[in-house]
KENU-546878 format. One line per 4 residues: for each residue x, y, z of N, C-alpha, C. Coordinates in steps of 0.001 Angstrom, whole numbers, plus 500000, padded with zeros to 6 digits. Each point is the difference from the previous one (the first is absolute). Layout:
X Y Z X Y Z X Y Z | ...
***
This chain:
430373 674437 633444 500304 500670 501069 499031 500729 500882 | 499126 500612 499165 499173 500514 501094 499215 499094 500754 | 499808 498653 499238 499137 499309 500981 500994 499240 501241 | 501142 499903 499707 500809 499335 501363 500052 501088 500962
499979 501181 499784 500345 501015 500858 498634 500461 500746 | 498465 499334 499321 499145 500386 501042 499960 498716 500692 | 500295 498873 499868 500349 499021 501109 500921 500339 501122 | 500922 500403 499723 500527 500615 500999 499615 501168 500741
499282 501269 499116 499349 500892 500998 498791 499431 500841 | 499192 498797 499244 499115 499593 500824 500266 499284 501342 | 501436 499303 499923 500373 499193 501645 499928 501056 500792 | 500927 501295 499867 500194 500814 501032 499163 501072 500274
498554 500175 499335 499058 500886 499609 499035 500081 501767 | 499724 498787 500487 499506 499847 501286 500585 500692 500761 | 501472 499530 500100 500828 500589 501277 499905 501747 500130 | 500321 500439 498544 499971 501327 499855 498583 500800 500518
499008 499298 499566 498600 500733 500057 499827 500031 501300 | 500800 498746 501040 499726 500312 501166 500808 500859 500744 | 500910 500192 499637 501163 500761 500945 499790 501294 499647 | 500075 500414 498882 499803 501678 499729 498112 500520 499763
499305 498687 499650 498889 500715 499549 499049 499801 498996 | 499390 499781 499462 498878 500153 498843 500469 500712 499566 | 499492 501468 500317 500059 501291 499061 501575 500332 499520 | 500790 500002 501315 501665 500146 499509 500592 499230 498723
499621 498392 500346 500123 499582 498761 499444 500289 498942 | 498936 500429 499677 499495 500210 499154 500413 501074 499185 | 500641 501012 500736 500623 501451 499344 501154 499649 499546 | 500952 499104 500835 501309 499186 499813 499930 499432 498536
498925 499338 499775 499800 499689 498800 499830 500484 498584 | 499017 500975 500502 499840 500780 498734 501110 500963 499268 | 500814 500575 501535 501582 500610 499809 500557 498966 498907 | 500289 498542 500871 500904 499418 499229 499783 499294 498405
498148 499889 499764 499990 499726 498886 500448 501393 499025 | 499627 501361 500078 500708 501052 499333 501631 499503 499972 | 500365 500238 500747 501606 500112 499778 500782 498629 499354 | 499004 498555 499990 500505 498949 499383 499578 500333 498582
498867 500425 499443 499926 500136 499051 500683 500682 498856 | 500293 501393 500574 501005 500733 499694 501280 499245 499655 | 500447 499310 501075 501331 499018 499797 499659 499328 498618 | 498881 499446 500145 499701 499183 498177 500419 500945 499281
499262 500976 499736 500352 500648 498879 501386 500720 499391 | 500548 500144 501380 501155 500700 499376 501313 499017 500061 | 499969 498929 500031 500302 498275 500157 501315 500579 498445 | 501308 499426 501192 500765 500394 498399 500529 498325 499496
500022 499072 500974 500271 498894 499675 498944 498779 500228 | 500227 499009 499833 499165 498613 500353 499771 499982 501136 | 501502 499633 500735 499807 499907 501722 499139 500940 500475 | 500309 501683 499906 499245 500739 500549 498344 499941 499650
499754 499498 498596 498448 499713 499968 499750 498993 500767 | 500592 499193 499704 499611 498356 500907 499586 500693 501600 | 501275 500737 500722 499829 500036 501319 498584 500983 500389 | 499638 501072 498970 499005 500748 499874 498711 499358 500448
500053 498998 499001 498717 499203 499800 499829 499152 501181 | 501167 499341 500569 499619 499553 501150 499311 500845 501055 | 500850 501144 500070 499650 500853 501366 498503 500238 499512 | 499727 500246 498890 498206 500637 499850 499271 498671 500420
500477 498597 499579 499442 499063 500420 499625 499702 501450 | 501321 500233 501121 500031 500016 501199 499048 501027 500522 | 499781 501265 499108 498883 500810 500825 498935 499556 499514 | 499384 499644 498862 499205 499361 499616 499570 498952 501487
500617 498976 499951 499874 498983 500928 499525 500508 501371 | 500404 500923 500212 499646 500877 501408 498477 500337 499858 | 500120 500768 499148 498682 500629 500196 498835 499244 499631 | 500391 498565 499372 498464 499476 500009 499996 499415 500938
500510 499567 500923 499650 499969 501398 499656 500937 501198 | 500684 501381 499803 499846 500890 501072 498544 500479 499681 | 499620 500306 498655 498983 500828 499629 498649 499444 500365 | 499830 498405 499534 498292 499891 500450 500161 499769 501255
501080 499682 500746 499948 500106 501747 499483 501262 500648 | 500455 501173 499334 499913 501441 500002 498135 500411 500224 | 499909 499446 498623 498603 499806 499662 498847 499379 500900 | 500698 498660 500129 499173 499278 500548 499579 500689 501503
501017 500518 500765 499969 500456 501234 499546 501054 500433 | 499921 501131 498596 499554 501220 500204 498482 500000 499975 | 499733 498909 498995 498212 499962 499807 499327 499484 500689 | 498678 500665 500244 498760 499375 500527 499288 499037 499758
499551 498902 500314 499787 498486 499979 499071 500260 498859 | 499184 501032 500050 499182 499817 499115 500101 500537 498453 | 501122 500324 499573 500641 500254 499010 501459 499758 499972 | 500186 498706 500438 501519 499857 500156 500340 499126 498665
498970 498899 499523 500455 499346 499101 500105 500925 498807 | 499334 501045 499726 499588 500988 498786 501523 500693 499982 | 500325 500830 501648 501405 500462 499290 501449 499477 499938 | 499883 498320 500360 501092 499125 499924 499960 499823 498366
498909 500024 499483 499825 499573 498418 500509 501272 499325 | 499736 500765 500202 500220 501705 499753 501545 499674 498966 | 500884 499124 501504 501502 500186 499429 499939 499255 498819 | 499426 498972 499595 500025 499125 498506 499454 500820 499199
499038 501140 500187 499483 500950 499202 501371 501064 499369 | 500757 500247 500816 501054 500762 499938 501043 499411 499523 | 500308 498380 499974 500535 499588 499613 500289 500376 498320 | 498406 498919 499811 499576 499786 498598 500206 501413 499152
499801 501383 500566 499728 501543 499428 501364 499904 499668 | 501126 500061 500792 501866 499802 500010 499982 499259 498650 | 499527 498589 499680 500685 499306 499261 499261 500351 498502 | 499085 500921 499945 499103 500508 499105 501042 501241 499170
500372 500500 501102 500559 501401 500108 501429 499387 499092 | 500873 499255 501006 501000 499379 499605 499623 499427 498582 | 499365 499347 499405 499913 499436 498697 499719 501208 499060 | 499318 500726 500142 499243 501321 498689 501430 500670 499875
500872 500527 501534 501154 500645 499813 501151 499452 499117 | 499919 498971 500489 500968 499083 498975 499832 499626 498746 | 498361 500337 499385 499776 499623 498751 500478 501640 499471 | 499841 501282 500441 500455 501228 499720 501094 499930 499500
500917 499451 500835 501274 500536 500013 500768 498882 499390 | 499406 498391 499393 500752 499124 499431 500601 500644 498607 | 499369 500831 499261 500407 500388 498524 501141 500520 500169 | 500330 500685 501071 501191 500569 499992 501468 499293 500850
499273 499177 500623 500953 498744 500896 500750 500772 501058 | 498869 500732 500767 500319 500793 500852 500040 499085 501560 | 500891 498942 499967 499582 499352 501524 500576 500638 500839 | 500736 501105 500328 500217 500910 501065 499310 500877 500581
499350 500448 499000 498354 500527 500506 499109 499128 500528 | 499690 498907 499423 498945 498888 500399 500737 499827 501253 | 500965 499489 500855 500353 500037 501285 500373 501293 500932 | 500487 501181 499365 500015 500709 500803 498245 501063 500308
499017 499734 499251 498624 500680 500245 499603 499792 501076 | 500382 498409 500256 499089 499004 501530 500367 501144 500782 | 501088 500980 500180 500298 500573 501046 498763 501161 500267 | 499386 500444 499277 499279 501007 499711 498930 499556 501211
499019 499018 499838 498917 499812 500958 500495 499774 501528 | 501555 499227 500108 500314 499882 501264 500383 501156 500520 | 500364 501082 499361 500249 501205 500514 498719 501033 500263 | 498882 499645 499571 498755 500855 499947 499206 499303 501375
500451 498753 500415 499280 499344 501153 500654 500353 501379 | 501271 500495 499793 500861 500124 501081 499235 501161 501013 | 499512 501254 499273 499096 500981 501030 499137 499632 500872 | 499079 499210 498937 499039 499087 500790 499966 499501 501079
501385 498715 499692 500081 499176 501052 500185 500471 501101 | 500840 500964 500164 500515 500756 500957 499285 500099 501083 | 498377 500632 499498 499297 500627 500898 498902 498899 500453 | 500649 498636 499581 498671 499076 500857 500557 499683 501360
499216 499507 500957 500417 499361 501242 500331 498358 499715 | 500528 499578 500866 500252 498253 500061 498464 499544 500633 | 500087 498648 500023 499139 499559 500099 499695 500058 501855 | 499108 499776 500377 499587 499687 501117 500633 498868 500858
500026 498731 499182 500712 498851 500533 501352 500228 500260 | 500962 500674 498712 501158 500037 500608 500380 501260 500814 | 499502 500696 500215 499912 501057 501010 499753 499162 501233 | 499118 499166 500612 499927 499285 501104 501141 498784 500194
500514 499682 498574 501298 498918 500315 501211 500388 500464 | 500087 501688 499960 500887 500710 500597 499589 500317 501043 | 498915 500417 500897 499558 500167 501033 499526 501637 499833 | 499617 500265 498829 499722 501749 499749 498760 499666 499936
498876 500109 501406 498978 500072 500141 498954 501104 499249 | 500650 501284 500213 499064 501266 499680 500142 500007 498637 | 500802 499481 499585 500111 500395 498076 499277 498724 499744 | 499808 499014 500489 498969 498864 499483 499007 500115 499728
499264 501011 501367 498812 500042 500149 499540 501508 498720 | 501022 500748 499856 499629 501287 499309 499611 499218 498482 | 501106 498841 499706 500040 499245 498489 498959 499595 500123 | 499258 499051 501127 498263 499326 499551 499067 501046 499992
500547 500937 500749 498365 501501 499835 500149 500065 498475 | 500990 500126 499119 499902 500506 498484 499206 498639 499723 | 499595 499033 500103 499687 498758 499362 499016 499346 500336 | 499439 500442 501621 499044 498783 500719 499185 501023 500318
498729 499866 500281 498865 500691 500704 500531 500165 501745 | 500256 501414 500521 500141 500476 501402 499504 498689 500834 | 498660 499436 499718 499700 499173 501317 500557 498178 499714 | 501002 500205 499255 500446 498449 499895 501780 500230 500307
500157 501026 500007 501768 500524 500048 500276 499019 501252 | 499611 500063 501036 500290 499656 501635 499934 498411 499568 | 499133 499473 499428 499718 498572 499649 501093 499261 499033 | 500268 500805 498935 500876 499595 498817 501836 499787 500989
500156 501313 500929 501436 500000 500374 500267 498914 501390 | 498517 499775 500564 500505 498723 500868 500219 498697 499244 | 498803 499820 499036 500459 499144 499157 501318 499430 499747 | 500594 501628 499246 501406 499388 499087 500773 499911 501676
499839 501157 500897 501142 499590 501045 500016 498411 500437 | 498814 499446 500418 499877 498455 500495 500954 499395 499025 | 499472 499986 498473 500833 498965 499518 501410 500400 499740 | 500658 501162 499978 501369 500198 500197 500413 499670 501628
499395 500101 500894 500119 499336 501356 500608 498520 499947 | 499903 499625 498900 499969 498548 499955 501584 499641 499559 | 500956 501025 499791 500977 499750 499847 500415 500290 498218 | 501489 500450 499958 500225 500181 498722 499870 498953 499018
500086 500237 498929 499582 498651 498812 501467 499764 499642 | 500037 498545 500180 501206 499895 499257 499229 498449 498654 | 501413 499912 498951 499453 499304 498982 500130 498441 500594 | 500193 499785 501462 500005 498752 500227 498324 499463 499771
499443 501189 500766 498523 499788 500499 499289 499887 498732 | 500346 500558 498847 499475 499641 498792 500047 498835 500103 | 501073 499236 499836 499952 498206 499599 499351 498994 500993 | 499439 500565 501398 499095 499161 500600 498413 500429 500116
499616 498872 500829 498641 500152 499907 499630 501345 501116 | 499069 500952 499882 498665 500104 498946 500267 500364 499044 | 501579 501014 499705 499936 500464 498751 500616 499759 498749 | 500604 498247 500102 500204 499447 499159 499154 499613 498584
498831 500123 500308 498817 499914 498928 500067 501216 499428 | 500027 501104 500654 499914 501278 499404 501112 500439 498999 | 501110 499311 500444 501460 499932 499201 499827 499452 498698 | 499767 498713 500612 499831 498730 498738 499072 500982 498652
498989 500504 500683 499178 500677 498859 499900 501077 499471 | 500883 500949 500635 500424 501152 499124 501343 499658 499098 | 500801 498984 500178 501048 499592 499393 499588 499366 498868 | 498778 499250 500032 499603 499385 498970 498803 500823 499255
499789 500790 500250 499241 501303 499331 500706 500885 498922 | 501396 500232 500975 500994 500891 499333 500754 499141 498696 | 500217 498588 500243 500805 499308 499117 498685 499542 498654 | 498998 499667 500018 498838 499691 499410 499763 501603 499378
500022 500957 500209 499707 501111 499089 501277 500232 498868 | 501094 499443 500552 501028 500094 498982 500030 498838 499013 | 499977 498855 500181 499917 498478 499601 498797 499627 498802 | 499041 501144 500320 499022 499729 498800 500162 500861 499442
501113 500867 499407 500238 500065 499079 500437 501704 499402 | 499341 500908 500999 499683 501395 499747 501127 500701 499344 | 501394 499963 500652 501090 500521 499420 500477 499507 498876 | 499802 498556 499930 500264 499492 498511 499467 500905 498647
498539 499962 500302 499421 501222 499018 500492 501291 499925 | 499905 500620 501366 500773 501032 499999 501557 500416 499554 | 500893 499247 500271 501157 500259 499378 500476 499497 498744 | 498776 499175 499484 500152 499431 498823 498944 499926 499146
499342 500946 500625 498641 500544 498701 500382 500704 498641 | 501032 500615 499777 500707 500230 499047 499891 498749 498702 | 500755 498858 500843 500508 498665 499058 498472 499277 499446 | 498911 500176 501065 499435 499481 499963 498728 500784 498451
499646 500916 500653 499493 500988 498621 500847 500265 498989 | 501093 499361 499969 500959 500103 498427 499650 498420 499401 | 499488 499162 500920 499865 498619 499640 498448 500203 499405 | 499404 500628 500581 498792 500233 499091 499582 500755 498872
501453 500791 499783 499652 500541 498618 500287 501767 500241 | 499972 500406 501413 500264 501490 500187 501738 500379 499670 | 499933 501210 499329 501600 499993 500107 500413 501681 500260 | 501159 500002 500474 500792 501181 499949 499546 500511 501763
500641 501391 499443 499250 500923 501739 498971 499971 500639 | 499038 499541 499371 498193 500039 500247 500159 498324 500845 | 500463 499334 499488 500233 498370 500694 501024 500394 500879 | 501104 500334 500497 500628 500160 500767 499501 500898 501326
499075 500783 499654 499969 501288 501150 498315 500378 499967 | 499108 500467 498816 499159 500608 499712 498824 498909 500704 | 500349 498734 499345 498875 499185 499872 500192 499390 501934 | 501296 499513 500261 499823 499808 502155 499009 501176 500307
500490 501180 499827 499515 501055 500705 498308 499896 500188 | 499292 499766 498474 498555 500341 499591 499473 498552 501087 | 500752 498657 500238 499800 498620 500651 499801 501196 501482 | 500658 500432 500220 500236 500431 501780 498922 500555 499981
499647 501114 499242 498790 500879 500408 498855 499085 500201 | 499672 498646 499464 499007 499147 500252 500139 499271 501719 | 501414 499737 500245 500375 499839 501257 499920 501215 500986 | 500280 501177 499627 499427 501095 500616 498233 500141 500173
499534 499600 499338 498383 500106 499938 499589 499098 500859 | 500688 498420 499903 499919 499193 501301 499938 499963 501459 | 501621 501154 499873 500271 499751 501087 498980 501153 500892 | 499284 500789 499334 499279 501199 500375 498654 499301 500258
499293 499256 499296 499078 499156 500287 500311 499176 501673 | 500865 499556 500014 500602 499277 501265 500109 500760 500998 | 500497 501180 500145 500074 501197 501064 498718 500334 500025 | 498654 500213 498979 498663 500146 500883 499216 499166 500543
500350 498825 499476 499275 498975 500759 500751 498906 501208 | 501264 500102 500281 500666 499338 500778 499555 499994 501563 | 499653 501330 500187 499457 500134 501219 498203 499837 500300 | 499482 499764 499007 498677 499782 500163 499922 498352 499784
500146 499944 498619 499751 498057 499733 501297 499432 500911 | 500963 500466 500254 500758 498965 500783 501366 499776 499482 | 501147 499611 500332 500936 499267 499418 500268 498879 499024 | 499373 498638 500622 499650 499059 499558 499523 500008 498621
499002 500266 499724 499355 500314 498728 500678 500226 498716 | 500443 501212 500606 500657 500563 498944 501306 499433 499566 | 500702 499660 501098 501277 498810 499737 499758 498919 498900 | 498653 499341 500363 500011 498803 499631 499267 500141 498191
499184 501385 500031 499774 500006 498679 501090 500874 499060 | 501167 500234 500874 501112 500584 498611 501037 498802 499881 | 499876 499127 501081 501018 498671 499178 498894 499302 499328 | 498461 499623 500140 499389 499481 498918 500298 500665 498683
500161 501420 499610 500126 500413 498707 501292 499955 499686 | 500940 500037 500926 501125 499064 499362 500254 498825 499250 | 499172 499102 501078 499798 498647 499133 499365 499922 499011 | 499268 500607 499560 499442 500463 498909 500502 500497 499003
501003 500965 500192 500845 500401 499175 501196 499127 499407 | 500225 499427 501022 500778 498294 499582 500038 499564 499358 | 498453 499604 499516 499169 498878 499277 500164 500741 498750 | 499686 501284 499827 499870 500519 499160 501536 500150 499023
501010 500364 500669 500957 500131 499674 500718 498318 499394 | 499636 498971 500557 500349 499293 499574 499379 499201 498974 | 498720 500487 500082 499438 499477 498432 500352 500937 499188 | 500554 501159 499908 500517 500951 498933 501430 499486 499473
500414 499634 501103 501341 499664 499319 500329 499005 499935 | 498811 498691 499909 500103 498767 498968 499128 500037 499179 | 499084 500916 499621 499733 500322 498645 500572 500755 499072 | 500893 500884 500839 500326 501123 499082 499604 501223 499759
500690 501042 499573 499717 501276 500021 499163 500664 498920 | 499454 498996 498809 499757 500282 499008 498239 500054 500151 | 499274 501051 499226 498839 500049 499884 499854 500980 501366 | 498913 499473 500986 499868 500939 501021 500904 499667 501329
500828 499301 499948 500899 499697 500526 500971 501416 500959 | 499930 500470 499332 500797 501590 499882 499449 500301 501621 | 498044 500485 499442 499536 500681 501057 500075 498792 500924 | 499601 498647 500065 499859 499282 501088 501004 500144 500918
501310 500102 499417 501131 500158 500777 500317 501023 500767 | 499588 501226 499388 500199 501089 500841 498868 499950 500953 | 498931 499581 499704 498884 499894 501103 500042 499145 500992 | 501249 499025 499885 500514 499079 500975 501028 500863 501071
500769 500742 499613 500763 500764 500421 499436 500702 500860 | 498975 500617 499646 499100 501094 500417 499513 499588 501275 | 499093 498639 499878 499174 499503 501038 500926 499755 501044 | 501222 499359 499746 500887 499506 500850 500455 501458 500924
500197 500800 499374 500287 501488 500747 499028 500689 500771 | 498763 499931 499601 499168 500344 500847 499624 499040 501410 | 499897 499022 499532 499802 498775 501135 501373 500511 500977 | 500923 499536 499511 501181 500126 501061 499904 501766 500661
499974 500920 499713 499643 501415 500237 498925 500152 501053 | 498503 499596 499970 499154 499652 500628 500155 499095 501156 | 500683 499162 499848 500246 498715 500856 501218 500340 501038 | 501236 499100 499391 501150 499982 500833 500558 501407 500066
500144 500718 498709 500301 501047 500171 499964 501163 501247 | 498734 500263 500028 499141 500633 500919 500298 499426 501504 | 499578 498705 500300 499777 499603 500974 500920 499116 501042 | 501456 499678 499137 500700 499299 500383 501211 501368 501103
499602 501053 499925 500660 500989 500712 498818 500359 501120 | 498898 500112 499937 498719 499502 501075 500470 498922 501243 | 500229 499086 499264 500028 498939 500868 501388 499923 500870 | 501117 500404 499338 501336 500569 500509 499815 500804 501267
499308 500796 499708 500110 501261 501106 498977 499748 500939 | 498863 499029 499675 499246 499507 501285 500156 498424 500684 | 500491 499372 499361 500465 498451 500597 500504 500126 501436 | 500599 500921 500347 500869 499867 501580 499995 500848 500951
500092 500300 500886 499677 500877 501349 501296 500812 499306 | 499522 501128 501110 501229 501340 499615 501367 499492 500238 | 500447 499179 500648 501338 499571 500479 500606 499681 498942 | 499447 499107 499291 500329 498835 498909 499503 500880 498628
499373 501102 500114 499495 500403 498527 501163 500122 499000 | 500849 500897 500204 500960 500314 499126 501063 498520 499683 | 500443 499469 500682 500581 498858 500284 499386 499040 498869 | 498682 499744 500129 499088 499060 499160 499519 500149 498726
500166 501446 500025 500020 500695 498601 501432 499938 498624 | 500720 500201 501175 501525 499910 499372 500059 498340 499528 | 499910 499104 501159 500137 498511 499099 499311 499447 499041 | 498476 501021 500173 499373 499334 498813 500615 500420 498303
500397 501523 500303 500316 500673 498907 501368 499454 499531 | 500884 499430 500820 501053 499360 499730 499492 498753 499227 | 499494 499266 500501 499434 498717 499148 499530 500312 498572 | 499035 500888 500211 499558 501007 498744 500549 499917 498591
501488 500940 500869 500907 500305 499290 500596 498650 499172 | 500508 499222 500948 500705 499048 499217 499577 499140 499283 | 498430 499691 499942 499177 499393 498937 499872 500436 498925 | 500010 501797 500249 500327 500900 498827 501236 499850 499210
501132 499631 500632 501462 499881 499140 500138 498540 499353 | 499107 499248 500887 499818 498819 499393 499288 500234 498398 | 498751 500185 500389 499478 500199 498531 500748 500981 499113 | 500330 500705 500475 500555 501142 499090 501520 499144 499233
500555 499266 500808 501437 499180 499492 499527 498587 498909 | 498793 499700 500306 499491 498908 499243 499139 500011 498852 | 499323 501068 500025 498889 499968 499385 500263 499684 498180 | 501384 501228 499732 500176 499216 498722 500420 498549 499405
500675 499547 500938 500214 498634 500343 499203 498604 499449 | 498765 500579 501059 498540 499369 499945 499431 500208 498659 | 500124 501175 499343 499238 500349 498821 500684 499176 498964 | 501591 500095 499977 500459 498837 499138 499944 498721 500048
499835 499401 501129 499520 498836 500431 498414 499203 499589 | 499304 501039 500448 498715 499433 500520 498958 500785 498444 | 500517 501038 499747 499137 500769 499051 499059 500508 500866 | 499558 501126 499232 498855 500992 500638 499001 499050 500846
499319 499086 499061 498956 499244 500424 500570 499625 501801 | 501031 499313 499616 500569 499219 501193 499895 500945 501314 | 501011 500829 499328 500228 501067 501306 498350 500394 500906 | 499165 500306 498905 499009 500669 500655 498908 498727 500333
500488 498846 499669 498869 498663 500616 500856 500012 501627 | 501200 500341 500127 500980 499977 501585 499137 501378 500913 | 499884 500656 499186 499899 501526 500897 498201 499251 500121 | 499692 499991 499097 498300 499608 500247 500166 498962 501475
500494 498787 499709 499890 499047 501401 500363 500631 501254 | 500718 500777 500021 501025 501043 501268 498707 500682 500519 | 499207 500746 498733 498632 500905 500646 499163 499186 500308 | 499631 498833 499626 499401 499127 500640 500250 499627 501640
501057 499844 499891 500497 499515 501960 499645 501236 500403 | 500590 501449 499653 499383 501016 500535 498758 500265 500657 | 499503 499589 498969 498453 499915 500297 499506 499348 501163 | 500622 498665 500004 499759 499118 501259 500709 500741 500944
500860 500448 500296 500700 500319 501016 499321 501342 501171 | 499279 500880 498865 499504 501167 500245 498637 499412 500513 | 499334 499311 499718 498786 499267 499860 499886 499756 501681 | 501211 498940 500236 500334 499336 501294 500626 500821 500548
500551 500987 499927 500894 500147 501575 499975 501842 500172 | 499506 500663 498938 499834 501459 500033 498860 500721 501093 | 500420 500522 501241 498680 500424 500501 499186 501699 499438 | 498828 499934 500281 499247 501226 499595 500167 500665 501028
500670 501465 499687 500650 500723 501370 499313 501385 499522 | 498984 500080 499198 499077 501372 499743 499591 500847 501408 | 500074 500880 500204 499187 500700 500756 500783 499495 501371 | 501117 499309 500254 500500 499633 501135 501097 500882 500372
500422 500637 501545 501119 500534 500325 501007 499276 499862 | 501619 500275 500170 500871 499372 499838 500182 498938 500866 | 499767 500972 501321 500233 498988 501056 499249 498824 500456 | 498737 499916 499174 499010 498881 500080 500489 498858 498878
500652 500629 499117 500549 498923 499274 500811 498609 500217 | 500509 500291 501125 501161 499208 500511 498956 498757 500393 | 498932 500300 500863 499011 498412 500031 499794 499285 499361 | 499879 500023 498712 499768 499358 498795 501066 498779 499724
501355 500645 500312 501291 498680 500242 499953 499459 501175 | 499645 500993 501282 500413 499514 501354 498758 498478 500066 | 498814 500076 498992 499011 499308 500159 499608 498914 499063 | 501876 499512 499319 500455 499098 498906 499208 500132 498745
499769 501334 499533 499375 500268 498796 498365 500319 500090 | 499480 500007 500900 498921 500138 500119 499636 501353 500809 | 498718 500552 500004 499534 501550 500600 499575 499034 501537 | 500394 500231 501059 499272 499833 501147 498520 500360 500045
499169 499077 500639 498405 500434 500052 499526 501138 500129 | 500934 500734 501094 499442 501431 499967 500254 501107 498974 | 501232 499402 499310 500626 500992 498500 499196 499580 498998 | 499301 498772 499666 499320 499596 498794 499610 501084 498996
499060 500901 500628 499348 500817 498970 500866 501546 500147 | 500656 500066 498412 500814 501425 500013 498880 501216 500232 | 500540 501242 500621 499552 501274 499993 499312 499906 498969
***
């Protein structure tokens, strides 16, 4: 139900962000999340619980579109990649806290507390979010030039403010962005790339491992609540470290090398898991099986996990940015729902080795797609990136060298 809700939320998120702004959307999100988490906790029937899960999913779907766009539009070019990657760092931190909280409460079967405690961090965010401004790009989208200048002064050097305002204004003067514009040149290539990125991030198997890691660890020989909740939390700690590394390097090394390296690690992890499931978990199989899952999580977190949102926030000009992110996430979540729905069936039909062979082949495909189509956007202003797509997927000669 939560995954289905996320798809619904993603479909409407772009329009919401453009209509009321990135900041107001985010404040509305954290309040809604707190309310629906409490609704989860006090549910008195299965229909009420399912409705609460659906509404939580809608909230998550909106947030995964709005928040990266908010960050990307607020951040200076020099640190934009790191700040957007911080979103994934926070996401994994939340996963770890959720797993560990669940582990501590599992012995008493306190599922209502597991759901209800999610309201606490949401409520703590409200007073912090209210103090923030919206983005300069949204202010200009609504004709509020003075507020746009004030927002830019908070993040850009004074001598760049006028230049940045002029460039954003010029971009917006080209008209209001529509979905149909994303389906024709020059942005059809950008649309195809972000959709492919969103789908590949899911069908390469990350959520099959996250959702069903207890089953995998159980098959390896780990038992009880430790296998269900504590061990997945320990794996996510490694993922958190990987995102931290990506966050530190993305604006120095670049987007492409990190994303390609992460996918290569996923391919290697799939090879390890194929070998382990083929040979069995006797002897050192238990250690290598756990190492394979660990390597997969590290590779995904450093690559797709950190950078899919960076590319979603950077690929389109201002008038199309929230719509583009919404489209990418919708396809991402549809792929997520597909994997969640069919993974166990695939596991029964093909066995562990067969499933990870499929995931490995798709990871190789992902490597080829990224190598061929992903632009290197390190150090470039958001309004500058459009020229890559307008020049048929190549940087114009005058922009060949990144700042």
